N, C-alpha and C positions, 0 to 999 in steps of 0.2 A: 171787731170793727165791721160795720155794714158796708160791704164793697160796692153794692149797687148805688147806695147813697153817695159814697165817696166818688164813684164814677160820674154821677150826675153833677156833683159839685165841681169836679175837675173839668168836665165838659163846658159848663157855663163859665168857669174861670178863664180857660184858654181862649174861648171865643171873645171874651171881654178884653183880652190882652193882645189882640191881633196887631193893632197899630204899634204897640210897644215892642212885641217880638220882631216885627218887620223892621223897625228902626234899629234894634240891637243887632239883628243879623246883617242888615245893610251896612252898618258901621264896620262889622268884621269883614264882610265880603270886599269892601273898598280897599282893604289892606292886602297888598300883593305879598303874602307871607310865604314866599318860596324860600326854602333853606339855602343858605350860601356859606361861604367860608367865614370863620370867626371875624368879628369886627369889634375889637376891644372887649367889653364885658358881654357883648351880644354873641354868645357862643355859636349860634346858628344863623347869624346875620341879623341885620336891622329889621327885615320884614317879619321874621318869626317873632322877634322881640316886640315889635309894635302890636302884633295880634295878642300876645300875652298881656301887654300893658292895657290894651283896650278891654279885654275880657275881665281883668282885675278891676278896672274902673267900673264896668257895668255891674259886676257882682258886688262890689263894695257899695254901690249906690242902692242896691236892694237889701243891704244889711247883713251880708255874709262876711265871715272872716276871710281875709285875703292873705295869701302867702306866695311870694315869688321865690322859686327855688333856683336863684342865680341864672334865670332865663333858660335853663334846661327845660323846665316845666313850671307850672304854677298850680295853686289850689284855691278853690272856694269851698268853705266848710260851713255846714249847718249843724250846730250842736256842740256840746262840750265834753262828750264822752271820749275816752281813749279807744273804745271799740268803735269800729267804723265799717260802713258799707261804702264801696267806692263806685263811682261812675268815671270812666277814663276815656277821654276824647282827645283829639289833636287839632291844633290850630294852623299848622303848616299845610301847604298845598303844593301840588305839582304845577309846573308852568302851564299857562293857558294854551299856548300854541296858536295856530292860525285857524281860520275858517268858522269863527263863531258868528251866529246870527244876532246874538245879543251881546252887549258889552260884558266881558268876563268879570271885571272888577267893579261892577255896579249891580246891585240886586234889582232884578226885574220880577215883578209880580204880575203874572199874566195867565189867564185861563186856568186858574187854580194851581199854578206852578210857581215855585220860588227858584229863580234861575240865576246862576252865577258860579264862578269857580269857588268850590268849597261848600256849596249848599248841601250836597249829599256827603261829601268827604272832606272835612268832618265837622265844619263849622256849624252847619244846620243841626246835626245831632248834638253838638256841644251846647247850643242855645236851647234845644229841647230839654236837655238834662237840667240846665239852669232853671228853666221855667217849671219843671217838676219840683225842684227844690223850692222855688218861689211859692208854688201852690201849697206845698206841705207847711211851709213857714207861715204864709199869710192865713192859712186855715187854722193855725194854732194846734196842729196835730203833734202830739208828743211821741217821740220815738225813744226806744231804749238804747240807741246808739247814735253816733254822729253820721252824717252823710258828707263824703268828700268828693267833690268834682275835681278830678285831676286832669290838667290840660297840658298835653305834650307839645313840644316845639320841633320835633325831628322825626316824626313817624315815617314820612315819605322817603327819607334818605337812609334809613337803617335803624331807627329806634334807639338812638344813642342818648335819649333824654331820660327815660324812666330808670335806668340803672343808677343814674346820679341820685335820684330821689331815694332809692332803696338803700343807698349808703348810709343815710342818716335817719330814715323813717321806717317804722314798722308798716307793712302793707295792711290794708283792711282785711277783715276776716273773710269777706267775699266782695268781688267787684264784677261789673260787666262793662264792656266797651261797646258803645253804639256805632260801630264802624262796619256793619255787615247788614244782614237782612233778618227781619223777624221770621219765625219765632227764635228759640234759643239754639245757638250753635254750641254743642257741648264738646267738640273736638276739632282740631285742625291738624292736617297732615304736616309732616316734616317738610322743610324746604331746603333744597341744596342747589348749588351752582357749580358747574364744571366747565373749565376752559380746555379745549383740545386743540393742539397745534399740529398741522400736517407738515412733515419735514420736507417733502418734495416741493421745490420752489415752483411758483407759477411761471409758465413759459409763454404761452400764447395769450394769456390773460394779463393785462396790466394791473388789474385789481378786481376783486369781487367782494361784495358787501351785502348785508341784508339786515332788516329789522332796525328798530330804534331803541329798544329797551330789552333787558334780559328776561323780563317776566311776561312777555307777550309773544304769541305766534307772529312771525315776521310777515307783515302784510305787503312788503315791497322788498325787492332784491335787485341789485344792479351789478353787471359785469362790463368791463371795458376790454374789448377784443382788439388786439393789435394787428396791424398790417392786413387789412381785409378790404376787398373790393366793394365799393358802394353798391347796394342793392343785391348783394349776393346771399344774404341770409333769408330764409323762408319765413313767411308769416305763420303765426300760431296763436291760438286762443290764450289770452292773458299775457301776451308778450308784445312789447313795443321795441322797435329798433330804430335808432338814429345814427347817422354817420357824420364824422368830423375828423379832419386831419388824418385820414387813412385808418381811423379806428371806428369800431362799431360800439355804440353804447346800448346794451341790451338790458331792458327793464322788465321784470316779471311782477305782475300784480296778483297777490293772493288775497287772503282775508285775515285781518288780525283778530285775535281773541286773547283773553287773559290766560296765563299759564295754568290757572286752576281749572279752566273749562276749555281745553284745546280742541275738543270736538266741534266747537262752534267756528273754528278757523280753518284756513287753508294756507299751508306754508309756501310763501313765495320763494324761499331758498330752494326747496325741493323742486318747484316748478322750473326755476332758472337753471338748476343743475341738469335736469332732464333735457331741457331745450339745448343747452350747450353741448351735451354729450351727443345729441342727435344731429346737430347742425354745424359744429365747428371742429376743425381738425386740431386736436389737442395733443400735447405731450403725454407720455405714458403716466408720469406722476400726476399731472392734472386730471387725467381720466380717473385715476384711482381716488383722488380726493373728491372729485365731483360725483363719482359713483356712491361714495359714502354719504355725501350731503343729500343726494337724491333719495337714498334708501332710508336714512335715519332721521332726517329733519321732517319727513312726512309721516313718521311712525310715532304718534303721541302716546302710545302705551309703553314704549321702551322695550318692545318685544325683541327687536333686532339687536339691541344693546345687551340683552340678556338680563334685564332688571324688572321685567313685568311681574306684578304681584297684586293680590287683592286681599283685603281684610274685611271681615263681616261688618264691623262697626264703621271703619274709616273709608271703605270703598277701595277703588283701584289706584295704582300708581299712574301718574302722568309725567310725560317728559317732552319738552319742546326745545327745538333749536331756535333760540330767541334772537341772538345777535351774532352776525358773521362779519368779520373784518379781515383786512390784509395788513400784515406787519412784516417789514423786511422781505417782501416778496413771497410770504407764506400765508396760507389761510388759517384763521383761528376761529373756531366755532364754539359758542357758549351754549350749554344745555342747562335748562331750569327743570329740576326734578321735584315733584311733590310726592312724597312717599308715605304710605300709611302706617308703617311699623316702626316704632321707636327702637333705636339701636341698629337700624339696617344700613347705615351709611357706609361703613367699612366694606360690607359686601357689595354694595352698589359700585363703589370705586373700583374694587377688584374686578368686577364684571365688565365695567366700561373700559378699563385698561386692557383687558383681554380682547374686547370687541374692536377697539380702534387700532390695535397693533398691526393686523394684516393690511390696513390701509395706509400705513406709514404715519399714524397719528400717535400722539402721546399727551397725557394729561399734564398741563403746565401749572394749574392751580385749581383748588376747589375749596368751598366753604359750605357749611350746612348748619341748620338748627333743627333739633327734634321738635315734633309737634306735642300736643297735649290731648288728653281726653278725661272726662269725668263721667260718672254714672248719670244717665238721664233721670235716675231716681233720687239724686241728691236733693235735699230739702229746698235749697235756694233755687235750683233749676226748676223744680216743680212750682215754686212760688212765681217765678217769671213766666212760666208756661201758663199758669192759671190766670195771671194778670192779662196776658195777651188774649186769651180766650174770652175773658170777661169783657174786654174792651171791643174786640172785633166780632165776637159771636161766631168765630171760626175755630176749627180744631187746630192746635198748634204743636204738632209733633216735633220734638227736638231733632236736630240734624247735625251732620259733620260736613266739613268742607276742605278744599285744598287751598283756599286763600289764607293770607296771613294777617293777623291783627295784633294789637297789644296783648291779647290773651295768651299768646305764646311766650311772652317775655315778662309777664307780671304774675305773681303768685295768686292762686285761687280766683282766677278770672275767666269769664266766658264772653263770647261775642253775642250781642243782643240788640237787634235793630240796626239802622233806623228805617230801612226801606221795607216796602210791602210789595210783593210780586205783582199784584194786579195794577199797581200804579206805575210800573216800569215800562219803558219803551214807547212813551207817548210822543216823542219827537222824531221817531224813525231811526233807521240803522245808523250807527256811528255817532249818535247824538244823545245827550241826556244823562249818560251814566257817569259814575265817578271816573275822572281822568279824561272823559270825552269832551268834545265841544258842546256848548249849551247844557252843561251839567245842571241838573235840577233835583230838588226834593219837592214833592207835592205838598200843598197845604194840608191835605188829608193825612199824609204820612207824618208830617211834623206834629200836628195836633193830636193824632193818635199816639205818637211816641210820648208826648208829655203825659197823657193819661196812663199809658202802659207803664212808664217809669214810676209814676206816682203810686199806682196800685201795687207794683212790684215791691217797692220799698215798704209799703204798708203791710203787704203779705209776709215779707221777711220778718217784719217787726212782730207780727202775730205769733210766729213760730220761734222767736228768738229766746234763747236761754244762755246766760253768760257762763 
């Protein structure tokens, strides 16, 4: 198959379909598909189900076989072979939150950007995958396998969707999920969560809290100090103090960052603990707890917890204190650990148990999932890499990451696309990324993805042998 000719045809095709793909993506963005509790047959709530229904309607209109897997997930299928290549995306989104410049649930096309909740994560990539299938179908390209676009409904809340599919279906012999960044991610670190409770009750502090989610560096942390004279606490960088009813509300402002890239953040929990230790007369137990928070929440390599390690292929372990809360007068700190070595979790737990003991802490719960890795020389990974390089004209060295996608929970799957680094950060700090305000996918990224996915499938077909 002449790949340059195919690329030229794919380029002309997707340009001709701009109005159509904008309409289809806009119809999906308009659905607030945030996962909720089950509602009758809608296992992840009505929003998730509505997005599945809409995508099945769109795919059916374009002539693809449609399958609704009881609203856990859904499929659009091109071809009749039992052997399949899969593209796996999700239609659920995280809540929009406040502070948007653009309406989150209405697609805005402006300055070459597709803006709205889910445009990058993951409705935009899902539609790009659909249009790659449309191009292959409309061009009459014969493939020796079927292509299945599998659409999940619960990725953001725990990936409880695809295991249901696997109970009754054989997975494709190879799949990719467009829920990351180009080029190919051939490995993801393991991800673990640990909750540590500090037994010493808070005395001078009515409460202490920090962060909003477990998988991000805490950008804000707050403590309420009891029985304190107004104006008695010193000013400090990154600290705001307000007084009410004999209490001081102390707020620390850090910088949030994803747990996979904590070097980009600054822990507000660590900042708050340091300020309180220096400025408030605390009980001995509180001092011990806050000393731990100061030292360990600001250490994103896990060195002080005794869990630091590096792997040649997967990189270094990261550890962040993402969510701090007060329950029954005691502080509970959550740690999110991204670890490079499969099978390392038991050792990590043993080390953390030992590290928290001198501070009066104990692990009250923990969960984890191991990561995955493939050889970058795997035939399908090489096909994806070559497709990326053909479309972009740039070198596409495969990489590994600390983020988590469907690839860690679905067989024979890698993360591939849909973002391209040079098109990121166009709306400034704290805007434009997945889960950010004003989330976007650029038109250039979307249309490149359609071409890359099309050529990837064609290249896999060239090397296919049953």
